[in-house]
C-alpha positions in Angstrom: 9.0 2.4 -0.2 6.4 2.9 2.4 3.1 1.3 2.5 -0.3 2.1 4.8 -1.9 -1.0 4.7 -5.8 -1.2 5.6 -8.1 -4.3 5.8 -11.1 -3.1 4.6 -14.7 -4.6 3.8 -15.0 -2.4 0.7 -12.8 0.3 -0.8 -13.0 2.7 -4.1 -11.1 5.6 -5.4 -12.6 8.3 -7.3 -11.2 10.8 -9.8 -13.0 13.7 -11.2 -16.6 12.2 -10.0 -15.5 8.7 -11.9 -14.8 5.8 -9.6 -11.6 4.3 -11.3 -10.8 1.5 -9.0 -12.8 -0.4 -6.3 -12.9 -3.6 -4.3 -14.8 -5.5 -1.9 -13.0 -7.2 0.8 -9.3 -6.9 0.8 -6.6 -4.4 1.2 -6.4 -0.6 0.5 -2.6 0.1 0.0 -1.3 3.7 0.3 2.1 3.3 -1.5 5.0 6.2 -1.5 8.6 5.7 -2.9 11.6 7.4 -1.9 14.5 8.6 -4.4 16.5 5.5 -3.3 13.7 3.0 -3.8 14.0 0.6 -6.6 12.1 -2.6 -8.5 13.5 -5.0 -5.7 11.8 -2.8 -3.0 8.6 -2.9 -4.9 8.8 -6.8 -5.6 10.0 -7.5 -2.0 7.0 -5.1 -0.4 4.3 -7.0 -2.9 5.3 -10.3 -1.6 5.2 -9.2 2.0 1.7 -7.7 1.2 0.3 -10.8 -0.2 1.7 -13.2 2.4 1.0 -10.9 5.5 -1.4 -12.8 7.8 -3.6 -10.1 8.9 -7.0 -12.0 7.8 -8.9 -14.0 10.4 -9.4 -17.8 10.4 -12.3 -19.6 11.7 -10.8 -19.2 15.3 -10.9 -15.4 14.7 -7.0 -15.7 14.8 -4.9 -13.7 12.1 -3.8 -17.0 10.1 -4.7 -16.1 6.7 -3.1 -13.9 4.0 -4.4 -12.0 1.4 -3.7 -14.8 -1.0 -5.3 -17.1 1.5 -8.7 -15.3 1.7 -9.0 -14.5 -2.0 -9.4 -10.8 -1.4 -8.4 -8.2 -3.9 -6.1 -4.9 -3.3 -6.7 -1.5 -4.0 -3.2 0.3 -4.9 -3.3 4.0 -4.4 -0.1 6.4 -4.9 0.6 8.7 -2.1 3.7 10.5 -1.8 2.6 12.4 1.1 3.8 9.5 3.1 7.1 10.7 3.0 6.1 14.0 4.9 8.8 15.5 7.1 7.2 17.3 10.0 10.1 17.7 12.2 10.7 21.6 11.5 7.9 24.0 11.5 4.1 23.4 10.6 4.2 22.9 6.8 5.4 19.4 6.0 8.3 19.0 3.6 8.2 16.3 0.9 11.7 16.3 -0.2 12.1 12.8 1.1 9.8 11.4 -1.6 10.9 10.3 -5.0 10.0 12.5 -8.1 7.0 11.6 -10.0 8.9 10.2 -13.0 11.0 8.1 -10.6 7.8 7.1 -8.6 5.1 6.1 -11.0 7.3 3.1 -12.3 7.6 1.9 -8.9 4.1 2.4 -7.7 3.0 0.2 -11.3 5.9 -2.1 -10.4 4.4 -2.9 -6.9 1.0 -3.3 -8.0 2.2 -5.7 -11.2 4.2 -7.7 -8.6 0.9 -8.2 -6.5 -1.0 -9.2 -10.0 2.2 -11.7 -10.6 1.6 -13.4 -7.2 -2.1 -13.9 -7.9 -3.9 -10.9 -6.3 -6.7 -9.1 -8.1 -5.5 -5.6 -8.3 -7.3 -2.1 -8.7 -5.7 1.4 -9.0 -6.0 4.8 -8.4 -4.4 7.4 -11.0 -0.9 8.3 -10.1 -0.8 12.2 -9.9 -4.3 12.8 -9.7 -6.5 14.6 -7.2 -8.1 11.3 -5.9 -10.8 10.9 -3.0 -10.7 7.6 -1.3 -13.4 5.7 0.5 -13.3 2.8 2.6 -14.6 0.7 5.3 -11.7 -0.4 7.4 -12.5 -3.7 8.7 -11.3 -4.4 12.3 -9.9 -1.7 12.0 -6.5 -3.2 10.9 -4.2 -0.9 9.7 -0.2 -1.6 9.4 2.6 0.4 7.9 5.3 -0.9 6.0 8.6 0.7 5.2 11.3 -1.1 3.2 13.9 0.9 4.8 12.7 -0.7 8.1 12.6 -4.4 6.5 16.4 -4.0 6.0 17.4 -3.4 9.7 17.9 -6.1 12.1 15.2 -6.8 14.8 16.3 -5.4 18.0 16.3 -9.2 19.7 18.7 -10.1 16.8 
């Protein structure tokens, strides 16, 4: 699974001119799934997201997590995170999971965040969505479950 996490002061997702999910301070999380991803990746990434210390403490240092800050999460599925642009001008999406495989994984990720105590709003899987956000910082972080399995360079 691949996540693009943006710290936001506000974010919302609209489908067919109706707001289907909105949060104030917290994280907008774009979620993509690969064919070999499973529920374990969803749970691991939810724990990583909830505990990632990217909110500032009183001294202005990144010492607080989403759980510490009491922020919410807006989870939006996005298969285009697995775009392959190495050849030609049109991206290939063969690295993305099929919708019937990806949808339960995106839901499992959102449910795992809820189980950890995070307030979660969501987009609509497979819908054309308009996402609005005010990026706070800006802070944008990419997490890939495949990268988490690899040893760090210094190890």
